[in-house]
Residue, then its C-alpha position, 0 to 999 in steps of 0.5 A: m460331907t453335908s446332908v445336902f452334898l450327900k443327898v445330891k450323891t445319893q441321888a447321883e447313885a440313883k440315876a446312874g445305877q451304881t454307887f460311887d466310892q469317892f464323891q468330890a466335886i473337881t468344877y462346875r459351870e452354873q445358868v440362871v434359869a427359874g432357879m439354877n442348873y449346876l453343871i458338875k464334873v465330880c470326881v467318883g472313883s481312882t481311875d481314869t474314868s472315875y468322872v461324872h458330869m452332872l446337871v443339877y438344878q436348884s429351885l428359886p430360893n425359899p424356905v424349901s429350896t431343893l436341889k434335884v439331879t436331872a441328868i449324869k453321863t458316866g465313864m467321863k474322864k478329867i480331861d473331858p470337857l465340861v459341857p450342857f448335856t441332857d439325858 
């Protein structure tokens, strides 16, 4: 796992208030803003409700471009549509 992806996992766990056994991106959508928003479906375990949907913001590309988990929905299913949301 790359250090960037590990940082996003750590942020997601903190925001969700739980730890994840797995952390594998399944699909994503992106939106150009003053930077980039990523809406990501992630498998975090082995049950039917072991998915999370995360909204991750990436600041404009520069030497210190950062990723920040801005919202997360837990208890999602693999079949749940990946649609925009807020916390």
